[in-house]
N, C-alpha and C positions, 0 to 999 in steps of 0.2 A: 317282389314278384313283378315281372314285366309282362306286357301284353304284346303279342306278335299277331298281326292280321294275316290270315291265311286265305289266299284267293281261291275261289272255287267257281266253276261255271254256274253253280246254283246259289251263289251269294257269298258273303264274306263271313268267315268264322273267326272269332278272336280266340287265340290259344294262349292261355296263361302259362308262363314258364317260370321256373325257379331261378333266383338270381345266380349269376356266375360267381364262383369263388375264385380268389386268387390262387396261384399255384402253391403258395405257402400254406394255404388253408385246407388244401385237399389232403385227404388221408390215403388216397389210392391213386395210382398212376392213371392218367386219362386214357391211355391206350387199351386198358382192360375194361370191358363193359361191366356195369354194375348188375349183379344178379340179386334177386330178392326171392325169398321163399314165403309165400302166403300161408296162413293157417287155412283150415278147411272153410271156415266162415268167410275169411277175406277172399279166398278163391271163388266161392259162390257169389259173393257181392260183386267182384270184378266181372264175373261171367254175366250176371244179370244186368249190370250197368252197361256192359258192352252190347248185349242184345237189345237193350232199351234204346241205346243210341242208334244202332243200325235200324231198328224198326221205325223209330221216329223219323229219322232222316230219309230212309227209303220210302216210307208211306207218304210223307209230305211231298217228296220230289215227284213221285208218280201221280199222286192225286192232284197236285197243282201244276202239272206239266213242267217241272223243273224250277219253279219259283218257290223260294222259302220266304215266309213272312218273318218279320223281326221277332215275333214270339217263338217261332220254330227254331230260329238260330239261337235265341236266348236259352230255350229248353235244352238244346244239344250242348251248349256251352256249360250249363249247370251240371248236366250228367257227366260231361268230360271232366269237369273240375272235381266232382265227387269221386270219379274213378281214379283220378290222379292222387287224390288224398288217401284213398284206401291203399293204393299201390305204395305210396311213400311211407305208410305205416307198417308195411311188411318188413320182416326181419331181413337184413342184408346178409348175403352169403359171400364170405371172403374165402377164396381158395387157400389151402394150407400154405402153399408156397408164398403167396402174397401176405398172408397173415404173419408168417415167420419174418418176412422182410420188414413189415411194420414194427413188429416186436423188437427186432434187432436195432432198427433205426431209433426207437425210443430209448433203448439201453445206451447206445452210443450215437447221439445226435450229430456230433461233429464228423463222423465217418459215414460214408455211403454204404448201405447194406448191399451185399452181393446179389 
């Protein structure tokens, strides 16, 4: 997992990203966005974490006239990491057409699926 600094007029937030996979390790084409379907509990958790991030960030920015303390930034980062972890646990939704291509490619790996 790598860390990318994200510049902001209110301070610097560090965003943790997942490692990039080589093209041979990917199971899906990169041009198609990944869709995930959360369960009811996961959806509620994502919603609450998102609201907590917004509330913490907005309240501290307005209360401190735009300055975030290191504790505020760390709290936002923790909530963002938790939200990302919940999201990555959600079940992936593969469209039928792409699922069929993957299945055909596994049957005949030397040939390209149509």
